[in-house]
C-alpha positions, -999 to +999 in steps of 0.1 A: +196+246+520+187+253+483+189+288+468+159+311+462+130+294+444+098+309+429+066+292+437+037+303+416+003+286+415-007+272+382-027+242+370-009+209+362-007+199+326-020+164+319+003+139+304+002+106+285-002+076+308+024+055+290+059+042+294+086+041+268+107+009+266+136+012+242+168-007+234+189+015+257+170+041+277+136+035+294+112+063+303+090+052+333+061+073+343+052+069+379+024+095+383+014+128+369+042+144+388+069+117+388+090+099+362+122+080+360+148+076+332+169+045+331+199+040+308+208+003+302+189-006+334+205+020+356+184+048+372+198+081+360+169+106+365+143+106+392+119+135+386+096+146+414+075+177+420+099+189+448+131+177+430+126+179+393+150+169+366+155+204+353+153+239+369+157+273+352+165+307+365+185+339+363+215+354+379+234+388+379+271+382+375+303+398+364+340+388+358+372+404+368+407+390+361+444+396+365+471+374+351+446+346+344+431+346+379+394+351+375+370+363+401+333+358+394+307+378+413+274+359+410+241+369+426+213+344+420+179+361+413+156+331+408+157+294+405+124+277+394+115+241+396+100+228+363+078+203+382+052+195+355+059+173+325+041+162+294+052+133+272+050+145+236+063+115+216+074+080+221+090+057+196+118+031+197+149+049+210+132+083+213+113+100+240+102+137+237+087+157+266+083+191+280+090+203+315+072+234+327+060+256+355+034+281+344+048+300+314+083+286+318+089+256+296+118+235+284+115+209+257+138+180+254+143+148+234+159+116+248+177+097+220+197+064+218+225+068+194+258+048+189+255+030+223+249+063+242+218+081+254+216+118+244+193+142+263+190+171+239+174+203+252+157+217+221+142+249+236+144+270+267+127+302+278+142+333+262+147+353+294+167+328+315+205+325+318+208+294+340+197+258+338+203+230+363+201+193+356+196+169+385+208+133+382+201+106+408+227+101+436+229+073+461+245+095+487+278+091+505+284+055+493+286+068+457+320+081+443+324+106+415+355+112+395+366+134+366+356+171+362+388+177+342+421+180+360+414+183+397+445+187+418+431+185+454+405+157+453+400+126+432+366+117+446+345+147+439+315+136+460+305+161+487+320+191+470+314+216+441+336+224+412+332+255+389+335+249+352+357+279+343+394+277+333+421+299+348+454+298+365+455+270+391+467+294+418+497+296+441+494+272+470+457+264+463+449+260+500+433+289+519+448+278+552+484+278+538+505+309+543+517+309+507+481+310+494+472+337+519+502+358+508+494+353+471+458+364+477+471+397+490+488+404+457+472+426+431+463+394+411+447+376+441+465+345+428+462+321+457+436+298+441+414+273+458+409+235+458+389+237+426+412+261+406+424+244+375+437+250+339+414+222+327+378+221+339+354+198+321+317+191+324+322+154+326+321+129+354+322+092+360+302+076+388+310+045+408+276+033+397+292+027+363+282+055+340+296+087+327+277+120+322+290+145+297+276+180+289+283+196+256+280+232+268+312+253+268+298+280+291+306+286+327+288+264+352+293+241+381+294+204+390+278+202+424+279+169+443+270+182+478+235+169+480+228+133+492+199+128+468+211+142+435+240+155+415+233+190+403+250+203+371+246+241+365+250+254+330+252+292+323+241+308+290+215+332+278+196+346+248+228+354+229+244+320+233+251+300+202+246+268+222+225+268+254+224+246+273+235+219+248+231+182+254+236+157+282+252+125+271+250+093+293+272+063+287+268+030+307+291+000+309+299-028+333+335-019+340+356+013+343+378+003+313+347-001+292+334+033+304+367+049+293+364+032+259+329+047+254+339+081+268+370+085+246+350+071+216+329+102+221+356+128+229+387+114+211+420+097+220+456+106+218+480+092+192+507+068+202+537+086+215+569+082+195+594+056+206+622+081+207+606+096+238+618+066+258+655+073+248+658+093+280+649+126+297+642+159+281+664+185+297+648+219+302+677+245+300+682+280+288+708+306+281+718+303+244+736+278+222+768+276+240+752+270+274+727+245+259+756+224+245+775+227+277+746+214+298+743+185+273+780+176+275+778+178+313+748+156+315+762+130+292+795+130+312+775+121+343+757+093+325+723+109+319+705+094+289+691+124+270+662+122+245+660+159+239+667+194+251+639+219+257+650+255+251+620+277+259+640+309+255+647+302+218+628+335+211+649+356+235+642+368+270+628+396+291+629+400+329+599+407+352+594+408+390+579+373+387+612+361+372+628+354+339+602+354+310+603+349+273+599+375+244+566+363+230+575+367+193+575+332+181+606+330+158+642+321+164+664+347+180+698+342+164+714+365+190+702+343+218+709+310+200+738+315+176+739+288+149+708+270+163+697+263+127+728+241+122+730+226+157+694+214+157+702+193+126+736+181+139+722+170+173+695+149+157+716+133+130+747+127+150+735+122+185+698+113+181+689+142+204+659+164+196+652+200+204+620+214+218+606+249+218+578+270+234+549+289+219+515+304+227+487+321+208+496+355+222+520+380+206+540+406+224+531+440+211+568+449+207+573+420+182+571+419+144+546+391+145+521+413+164+525+440+138+519+414+110+489+400+127+474+435+133+478+445+097+461+412+086+432+417+111+442+384+127+438+395+163+410+393+188+392+426+191+379+447+221+345+463+221+359+494+204+372+473+174+409+477+183+431+446+190+425+434+225+455+439+248+462+415+277+488+421+305+506+388+310+527+401+338+546+433+330+544+427+292+514+432+270+501+409+242+475+406+215+457+373+209+455+355+176+418+351+167+416+314+161+379+317+151+390+336+120+398+310+093+424+333+077+441+340+111+440+303+119+456+294+087+482+321+091+492+310+126+492+274+117+516+283+089+538+301+114+540+269+136+549+249+105+576+273+093+590+286+126+590+254+145+585+222+124+604+232+093+631+248+115+637+214+130+620+213+164+605+179+173+580+193+198+571+222+220+551+235+250+519+251+237+511+273+266+484+297+279+450+285+267+432+296+299+435+335+299+409+344+272+389+375+283+351+370+285+345+405+271+366+400+239+351+402+204+357+374+179+354+370+141+328+342+144+305+363+165+306+340+195+311+358+228+343+356+248+324+340+277+311+312+255+345+307+239+366+310+271+365+273+280+367+262+243+398+283+236+424+257+245+407+232+222+410+256+193+447+262+203+453+225+204+437+220+170+460+246+154+491+228+167+477+194+158+468+204+123+502+220+117+518+186+126+494+167+105+500+190+075+537+183+079+530+145+080+546+143+114+517+130+137+531+103+159+566+118+157+563+153+171+551+159+207+535+191+219+522+195+254+495+217+270+483+225+305+450+240+295+421+220+281+384+213+279+360+189+262+374+180+228+411+185+238+412+147+238+409+148+200+438+173+194+462+175+223+491+150+221+503+153+257+492+172+288+513+186+315+502+195+350+512+232+349+530+253+375+534+235+407+549+252+438+585+241+445+577+225+478+561+194+494+527+209+500+499+186+490+475+211+474+501+226+450+533+206+454+545+172+441+515+154+455+490+174+436+500+161+402+488+126+411+451+133+416+454+158+387+466+130+364+440+105+377+410+129+374+421+139+339+423+102+330+388+096+342+377+126+321+389+109+290+425+122+286+451+095+291+485+112+289+500+136+315+534+146+328+549+174+349+579+197+354+605+177+373+612+198+403+580+220+400+580+255+386+567+284+409+591+299+433+577+329+453+578+344+487+611+327+496+599+292+487+627+276+467+634+241+453+656+218+474+678+190+461+656+164+478+624+177+461+641+177+427+652+141+431+618+129+445+602+144+414+627+126+391+620+093+410+583+098+404+587+108+367+605+075+360+571+058+363+552+081+340+549+084+302+574+113+298+603+128+317+611+165+314+630+189+337+623+226+342+645+253+357+615+271+370+606+308+370+637+318+390+665+294+380+693+311+399+675+309+432+664+272+429+682+239+429+688+225+395+696+190+383+731+204+373+736+220+408+756+189+420+771+157+408+748+138+431+717+154+416+729+145+381+737+109+391+703+105+407+685+120+376+705+097+355+695+067+376+658+077+374+661+080+337+676+045+335+645+032+353+623+051+328+642+035+299+641+000+315+603+003+318+599+011+281+589-025+270+561-024+295+551+012+292+548+009+254+520-016+258+503+007+283+505+036+258+490+015+231+460+010+253+456+048+256+454+050+218+434+020+209+411+015+239+410+049+255+424+037+289+444+063+308+481+054+312+479+061+350+448+047+366+431+049+400+432+018+421+395+012+417+399+011+379+410-025+381+398-034+416+362-023+415+351-048+441+374-034+467+356-006+486+388+008+500+402+015+465+375+041+459+384+062+490+398+096+483+428+088+505+439+065+476+444+096+454+482+096+458+487+061+445+481+048+410+484+019+386+507+024+356+487+001+333+471-029+350+502-045+365+523-019+382+512+000+414+532+032+421+531+052+453+553+083+449+569+097+481+555+133+483+567+143+517+603+152+528+625+127+545+623+147+577+586+137+579+589+102+566+621+089+580+626+073+546+597+049+553+565+049+532+531+033+537+513+019+507+478+003+503+478-029+482+444-038+468+434-075+469+459-093+448+493-110+451+520-083+449+558-082+446+579-053+457+597-041+427+628-030+445+637-062+463+614-090+452+595-093+485+562-111+481+530-096+496+503-122+492+466-114+492+467-076+494+438-057+510+462-041+535+487-013+541+523-022+541+553+000+550+585-002+530+619+015+530+618+046+507+650+066+508+656+093+482+660+075+449+633+050+456+596+054+445+577+025+460+563+003+433+548-032+433+539-055+404+512-081+401+527-115+408+504-131+382+511-105+356+519-117+321+549-093+325+561-109+357+594-121+342+601-087+328+595-072+363+617-098+379+645-089+355+639-052+363+642-059+400+676-073+395+686-041+375+671-019+402+690-036+430+722-032+410+716+005+402+706+012+438+738-003+452+758+016+426+740+049+434+746+045+471+783+041+465+787+068+439+762+094+448+764+101+485+756+138+488 
């Protein structure tokens, strides 16, 4: 049932009895009360009196938040159908019209530009704060993907997804005891199936089009109605942009849709070749411990590309676990002689160091003091610097809308990280921005909230470009929104729970990566082993190794000790774990010659590195099913099905769906002709099921890799028995 509607009698406004036929979009008037809009021959809008293209209304709402967990109280007051329409102008590639009901009127212009169709809303009633667009749906046989980074579902049809960034939550499943426990905490941090660091008003339909909305406000993608998709955009009289534009792109194939979408939003630069030298080890504890971990890893045969030392700034301790001192400069007491070791490691061992940074400054640090003196901080309504509790420590926020503050902080990134010698870093915390904060540019915190990680990514990207290091330095972010595609170099999936749960464990990063790819961002990776350990949930050796096995078939490998390192299994906790991580890293390195070609497609064509099955098997109905969300194609030729459950549940056997094609099992060379079926293979710890296309142009490379894998598997079984 639809929400409250207002029905008021008023006379219909007469329109022009004319159709608009253009090169790309076609406006088709059916009657005085009905019209259709086609884009490249595909029906996108079907306006009727009872289900119009646009609705307007009002709602009373408020926000509360704790530690990035936002709660929105929203009470809808009215929702009015703009049933009447008047065609104002028709010309090649342009259709202008008004939609109205009594004194409520919206004007819009439909334009064809650069191979896309733009529906620009040029005016709205002054006293509304909601607008809804309805696009045609074909019901349950249609599949919808994207919406940013969605961890629980790949096919969005049948569900709704709020467009508001925040913490993803702990457990993210209301029936899971971990989520229920987290919801009882002061931060109510359990999350839900739609909680995400990266929401985005973008979706791709199986009908072969994408829809993108330029608004940065809160809102909702709602795919629960059989007849239409309803996209809700918030805003109001004080909005700088409300509601923005709707952009439609049509193509005959999903790769071509990706090319059009990323042509609009941006693409990631080619990752540096050194990234494929090995794994990036996430360790902490100071210079001596860092070097000790490196020596230990090398002794056990682990190929190391770099070391990520997030505690380069010093540490504090909270009840959540070990945290960092958010004052983004080298702490020489924590890392003695780091300025010399960072140079030596790169020059002598070809090993790079990585750091950690955010746009938030601990009020106990000298950078906060400097920023406050320079008026570089976000303000509260009283004019003082806004203070945010990040979990038992308080920070100010650098105002990235202030050109002077932006330049100052970009300079700090250049001096404190790049010039110091770091070759990359985690650029964290883009999703906490308070909606009631006050900014230099006059835009409200509510309107800036979703856009904030884009500004944060831009600061990092420009610092790298200013140093002439784009394509050499890698920074990664978990938060994002429309436009992050143009600035962020690499995404990461955030803070997974250290267990085998599907909503927040290892499995969840697969649909997250695939949905992000369908939203136009093609590069993602994750913390090997997961991150969040709470309520007695701790990482096991098996989970750590399964993560490593999976990571070998992704664009980047990086470990993380987690929020409570001493309570959780680490790669260095046993010889067996180190051997198995080393073996997974060898596979990652072996795949380089194939993976580099996949990464070039990300940069030049906009294809995601990891792709849903339907992306290249669009004629196979089963490939569209949401049950396929835990498998993916790495490029076109390699199908990967990570094991995301424990051996106690799988008995080291794993079932994989093979779409119609001729496949070869990468681990032993067994042929599976024809495809279109589920096969079950042996999948002990150390084996991620993977199949290559028999007719691939890389078939010989994969055959050679199979021989290497069989050798390493036999060696691992002899050397690494736990």
